[in-house]
C-alpha positions in Angstrom: -14.6 15.3 -31.1 -16.0 17.3 -28.1 -19.5 16.0 -28.8 -18.4 12.4 -29.2 -16.4 12.6 -25.9 -19.5 14.0 -24.2 -21.6 11.0 -25.4 -18.8 8.7 -24.3 -18.9 10.2 -20.8 -22.7 9.7 -20.7 -22.5 6.0 -21.7 -19.8 5.4 -19.2 -22.0 7.0 -16.5 -24.8 4.5 -17.3 -22.8 1.3 -16.7 -21.1 -0.2 -13.7 -17.6 -1.4 -14.3 -16.2 -4.2 -12.1 -14.6 -2.7 -9.0 -10.8 -2.5 -9.0 -9.3 -3.4 -5.6 -8.8 -0.6 -3.1 -5.2 -1.6 -2.8 -4.6 -0.3 -6.3 -5.4 3.3 -5.3 -3.2 3.0 -2.2 -0.3 1.6 -4.1 -0.7 4.2 -6.8 -0.6 7.0 -4.3 2.5 5.6 -2.7 4.3 4.9 -6.0 3.9 8.5 -7.1 5.8 9.8 -4.1 9.4 11.0 -4.5 10.6 8.4 -2.0 8.0 5.5 -1.9 7.9 3.4 1.2 8.7 -0.2 0.2 6.9 -1.6 3.3 3.7 0.2 2.3 4.0 -1.1 -1.3 4.6 -4.7 -0.2 1.7 -4.5 2.3 -0.7 -3.4 -0.5 0.4 -6.2 -2.7 0.1 -8.9 0.0 -3.3 -7.7 1.4 -5.5 -9.5 -1.1 -4.4 -13.2 -1.4 -6.3 -14.0 -4.6 -5.1 -10.8 -6.4 -1.6 -11.6 -5.1 -1.5 -14.9 -7.0 -2.5 -13.1 -10.2 0.2 -10.4 -9.5 2.9 -13.0 -9.1 2.0 -14.6 -12.4 2.1 -11.4 -14.3 5.2 -10.1 -12.5 7.0 -13.4 -13.4 5.8 -13.1 -17.0 7.0 -9.5 -17.5 10.3 -9.8 -15.6 11.1 -13.3 -17.2 12.0 -14.4 -13.7 10.1 -16.5 -11.2 8.7 -14.0 -8.7 7.6 -15.5 -5.4 7.2 -12.5 -3.1 6.1 -8.8 -3.2 9.5 -7.7 -2.0 11.3 -9.6 -4.7 9.0 -8.0 -7.3 9.9 -4.5 -6.0 13.6 -5.4 -6.2 13.2 -6.5 -9.8 10.7 -4.0 -11.2 11.4 -1.0 -8.9 9.0 1.1 -6.9 7.7 2.9 -10.0 7.3 -0.1 -12.2 5.6 -2.2 -9.6 2.3 -0.2 -9.8 1.9 -0.8 -13.5 2.2 -4.5 -13.0 0.0 -4.6 -9.9 -2.6 -2.5 -11.7 -2.5 -4.8 -14.7 -3.1 -7.7 -12.3 -6.1 -6.0 -10.7 -7.7 -5.3 -14.1 -7.4 -9.0 -15.2 -8.5 -10.2 -11.8 -11.6 -8.0 -11.7 -12.8 -8.4 -15.2 -12.3 -12.1 -15.5 -14.9 -12.5 -12.8 -17.4 -10.8 -15.1 -18.6 -13.5 -17.5 -20.0 -10.8 -20.0 -16.6 -9.3 -20.4 -14.5 -12.5 -20.2 -13.9 -13.0 -23.9 -12.8 -9.4 -24.4 -10.4 -9.3 -21.4 -8.9 -12.7 -22.3 -8.2 -11.5 -25.8 -6.7 -8.3 -24.4 -4.5 -10.4 -22.1 -3.1 -12.2 -25.2 -2.5 -8.8 -26.9 -0.8 -7.6 -23.7 1.5 -10.6 -23.6 2.5 -10.2 -27.2 3.1 -6.4 -26.8 5.2 -7.0 -23.6 7.4 -9.5 -25.4 7.8 -7.4 -28.5 8.6 -4.3 -26.5 11.6 -6.0 -24.9 13.3 -5.2 -28.3 12.4 -1.5 -28.1 14.6 0.6 -25.8 12.1 3.4 -25.3 9.2 1.2 -24.1 9.0 -0.5 -20.7 7.5 -4.0 -20.9 5.1 -3.3 -18.1 3.8 -0.2 -19.9 3.3 -2.2 -23.1 1.4 -4.9 -21.1 -0.9 -2.4 -19.5 -1.7 -0.7 -22.8 -2.5 -4.1 -24.3 -5.0 -4.7 -21.5 -6.6 -1.3 -21.9 -6.6 -0.6 -25.6 -10.1 -2.1 -26.1 -11.5 -1.4 -22.6 -14.1 0.8 -24.3 -15.7 -2.4 -25.7 -16.3 -3.7 -22.2 -18.2 -0.6 -21.4 -20.2 -0.8 -24.7 -20.9 -4.5 -24.0 -22.4 -3.6 -20.6 -24.4 -0.8 -22.3 -25.7 -2.6 -25.4 -24.3 -6.2 -25.8 -25.8 -6.9 -29.2 -24.6 -3.8 -31.0 -21.3 -3.9 -29.1 -20.4 -7.5 -30.3 -20.9 -6.4 -33.9 -18.6 -3.4 -33.5 -16.0 -5.5 -31.6 -15.8 -8.1 -34.3 -15.4 -5.3 -37.0 -12.5 -4.0 -34.9 -10.9 -7.5 -34.8 -11.2 -8.0 -38.6 -10.9 -4.5 -40.1 -10.0 -1.9 -37.4 -10.1 0.9 -40.0 -13.9 0.5 -40.3 -14.8 0.2 -36.7 -14.8 3.9 -35.9 -17.4 4.7 -38.5 -19.6 1.8 -37.5 -19.5 2.8 -33.8 -20.3 6.5 -34.6 -23.3 5.3 -36.6 -24.6 3.1 -33.8 -23.5 4.9 -30.6 -22.7 8.5 -31.7 -19.3 7.9 -30.1 -16.5 5.3 -30.3 -14.9 2.7 -28.0 -11.7 4.7 -28.2 -13.4 7.8 -26.7 -14.9 5.7 -24.0 -11.5 4.0 -23.3 -9.9 7.4 -22.8 -12.3 8.3 -20.1 -11.7 4.9 -18.4 -8.0 5.4 -18.6 -8.2 8.9 -17.2 -10.5 7.8 -14.4 -7.9 5.2 -13.4 -5.1 7.9 -13.8 -2.9 5.9 -16.2 0.0 7.4 -18.1 -0.7 10.0 -20.9 1.0 7.8 -23.5 -1.5 5.0 -22.7 -4.7 6.9 -23.1 -3.3 8.8 -26.1 -2.5 5.4 -27.6 -6.1 4.3 -26.9 -7.5 7.4 -28.6 -5.4 7.3 -31.7 -4.9 3.5 -32.1 -6.5 3.4 -35.6 -4.5 6.5 -36.8 -1.0 6.8 -38.2 0.7 9.3 -35.9 4.3 10.6 -36.0 7.0 9.5 -33.6 7.8 12.0 -30.8 11.3 13.5 -31.5 12.0 14.0 -27.8 10.9 10.5 -27.0 8.6 11.7 -24.2 5.4 10.5 -25.9 5.2 6.8 -26.6 1.8 6.5 -28.3 3.6 6.0 -31.6 5.5 3.0 -30.3 2.5 1.6 -28.4 0.2 1.8 -31.4 2.7 0.1 -33.7 3.3 -2.6 -31.2 -0.4 -3.1 -31.0 -0.6 -3.5 -34.8 2.0 -6.3 -34.7 0.4 -7.9 -31.6 -3.0 -8.0 -33.4 -1.4 -10.3 -36.1 0.5 -12.4 -33.5 -2.7 -13.1 -31.6 -4.8 -13.5 -34.7 -2.6 -16.2 -36.0 -2.4 -17.9 -32.6 -6.1 -17.9 -31.7 -7.2 -20.5 -34.3 -6.7 -17.9 -37.1 -10.3 -16.6 -36.4 -9.6 -13.2 -37.8 -6.5 -13.1 -39.9 -7.3 -10.5 -42.6 -5.3 -8.6 -45.2 -5.7 -5.4 -43.2 -4.3 -6.9 -40.0 -1.4 -8.5 -41.9 -0.4 -5.4 -43.8 -0.6 -3.2 -40.7 1.6 -5.6 -38.8 4.2 -5.7 -41.6 4.3 -1.9 -41.8 4.6 -1.5 -38.0 7.4 -4.1 -37.8 9.4 -2.0 -40.3 8.8 1.2 -38.3 9.9 -0.4 -35.1 12.7 -2.5 -36.7 11.3 -5.7 -35.4 12.5 -9.0 -36.9 10.8 -12.2 -37.8 12.5 -13.8 -34.8 11.0 -11.1 -32.5 7.6 -12.0 -34.0 8.1 -15.7 -33.4 9.2 -15.1 -29.8 6.0 -13.1 -29.2 3.9 -15.8 -30.8 5.4 -18.5 -28.5 4.5 -16.4 -25.5 0.9 -16.0 -26.6 0.7 -19.7 -27.4 1.5 -20.5 -23.8 -1.4 -18.3 -22.7 -3.9 -19.7 -25.3 -3.3 -23.2 -23.8 -4.4 -21.9 -20.5 -7.4 -19.7 -21.5 -9.4 -19.5 -24.7 -10.3 -16.0 -25.8 -13.5 -16.8 -27.7 -16.1 -19.5 -27.2 -16.6 -21.9 -30.2 -19.9 -20.2 -31.2 -18.5 -16.6 -31.1 -18.6 -16.0 -34.8 -22.0 -17.7 -35.2 -23.4 -15.4 -32.5 -22.0 -12.3 -34.4 -23.5 -13.4 -37.7 -26.9 -13.7 -36.0 -26.6 -10.3 -34.3 
């Protein structure tokens, strides 16, 4: 693992990720204080008008209420939860302006939406944390896409269809994996331990933390279900037996019902109408790669 992490760090050092807004770092610093200043938080959120619009949309989606101001968002989400939502907004805002990464981040947005809705049925997991994890679980592929677009697309498609096979393929092509790269990105952005542990072990079966302090188990199982929700919604491009079986197993582990699944599907369907994850010729391009 040490060697593969070193290779991941080298690859990450050779690409330039889209810049996350400066307001994110300032808001993160403030939100980590014992007694955050609400005025500082609202000022950070209001400072970038275009990012503010994206923030309101995500805050409304996660809170299931119409959020029209930064102060209202703080009242609903709290000073701690507000950063996760604002950070998620900044990620979507920044990467969607990068055409090379647009398909990947759009798909991640659908996964995030499904995970957020599903997590509302799980007491231990905050919906904002589930949303952020959904956005970041495949962030390593954005790095690989910037590093080697042709090889990356082949690996990314393998992960969509048969996640269990993606790690071996990536090791063969890159001597590291998108998960290792994703961990470095998550640590660089100082996200929660459960998020980057969930990224690292997303294709593994890990045990539930008895003390409930480590939520990687819950996040990974939510991801398994969300993969199927999104696969069925995005024109059934990549519904496979592996994706279906993993989703069914994870639903049992998390005690999720068919009604929970359908609710998540409806949420994703709303987003799919607004943005298409993959261009029509995506699979053709993969076959030619």
